C-alpha positions in Angstrom: 24.8 19.0 -95.4 27.0 20.7 -92.8 26.5 19.2 -89.3 25.1 22.5 -87.8 22.6 22.9 -90.6 21.6 19.2 -90.4 21.1 19.5 -86.6 19.0 22.6 -87.1 16.7 20.9 -89.6 16.6 17.7 -87.5 15.3 19.7 -84.4 12.8 21.5 -86.6 11.6 18.2 -88.1 11.2 16.6 -84.7 9.2 19.6 -83.4 7.0 19.8 -86.5 6.3 16.0 -86.4 5.3 16.2 -82.7 2.9 19.1 -83.5 1.7 17.4 -86.7 2.4 20.6 -88.6 2.5 20.9 -92.4 3.5 17.8 -94.3 4.2 16.0 -90.9 0.4 15.8 -90.3 0.2 13.3 -93.2 3.7 11.7 -93.0 3.7 7.9 -93.2 7.4 7.4 -93.4 7.9 5.5 -90.1 4.7 3.4 -89.9 4.0 0.3 -92.0 2.3 1.5 -95.1 0.4 -0.4 -97.7 1.3 0.6 -101.2 -0.6 -1.0 -104.1 -0.3 1.6 -106.8 1.5 4.8 -107.8 -1.6 6.8 -106.6 -1.0 5.5 -103.1 2.3 7.4 -102.9 1.5 10.4 -105.1 -2.0 11.1 -103.8 -2.4 9.4 -100.4 0.8 8.9 -98.4 3.7 11.2 -97.7 7.0 9.3 -97.6 10.7 9.9 -97.2 11.7 11.4 -100.6 14.4 8.8 -101.4 11.9 6.0 -100.6 9.2 7.8 -102.7 11.6 8.0 -105.6 12.7 4.3 -105.4 9.1 3.1 -105.1 8.0 5.3 -107.9 10.7 3.9 -110.2 9.9 0.3 -109.1 6.1 0.7 -109.8 6.8 2.3 -113.2 9.0 -0.7 -114.1 6.9 -3.5 -112.6 3.3 -2.1 -112.8 2.5 -2.8 -109.2 4.3 -2.8 -105.8 5.6 -5.9 -104.1 7.5 -4.9 -101.0 9.6 -8.1 -100.7 10.6 -7.9 -104.3 11.3 -4.2 -104.0 13.8 -4.9 -101.2 15.4 -7.6 -103.3 15.8 -5.1 -106.2 17.4 -2.6 -103.8 19.9 -5.2 -102.7 21.2 -5.4 -106.2 21.8 -1.6 -106.2 23.5 -0.9 -102.9 23.1 2.6 -101.6 25.1 3.5 -98.5 23.4 4.9 -95.4 24.7 6.0 -92.1 22.6 5.6 -89.0 23.7 8.6 -87.0 22.7 7.6 -83.5 25.0 4.5 -83.5 27.4 5.6 -86.3 26.6 2.5 -88.3 27.1 2.2 -92.0 24.6 0.0 -93.8 22.7 0.0 -97.1 19.3 1.3 -98.0 17.8 -2.2 -98.3 18.8 -3.0 -94.7 17.2 0.2 -93.6 13.7 -1.0 -94.6 11.4 -3.5 -93.0 8.6 -5.5 -94.7 5.7 -6.8 -92.6 4.1 -10.2 -93.1 1.2 -8.5 -94.8 3.5 -6.8 -97.4 3.6 -3.3 -95.8 6.9 -1.4 -95.8 8.6 1.1 -93.5 12.0 2.5 -92.7 13.6 1.3 -89.5 14.9 4.8 -88.6 13.5 8.3 -88.5 14.7 10.5 -91.4 16.7 12.8 -89.1 18.7 9.9 -87.9 20.1 8.9 -91.3 22.5 10.3 -93.9 22.6 8.9 -97.4 26.0 8.7 -99.0 26.4 9.0 -102.7 
């Protein structure tokens, strides 16, 4: 996405999140979230779309969600990510955190990252 357009949407995202408007009233992207089944991400939680797609594929293949194993599987399929605030290149698996209780969350807000194909 062009820089000016990305900046426009990033500002709108931040404002909508602060006001808890629309989808942002239910967004769970940046808090530790328990995911046990496909229904948790299709009916209960709103997540970053790329994370949603990767978790959906994982659950369809494995039948249930295991956050630590999910990260391991992502390591085997590196997807480049740029963290804009520090201009740092990393991979999607490094961008996610798993709690001791098996919950998962991204380490950056969506507007601070760019996925490279």
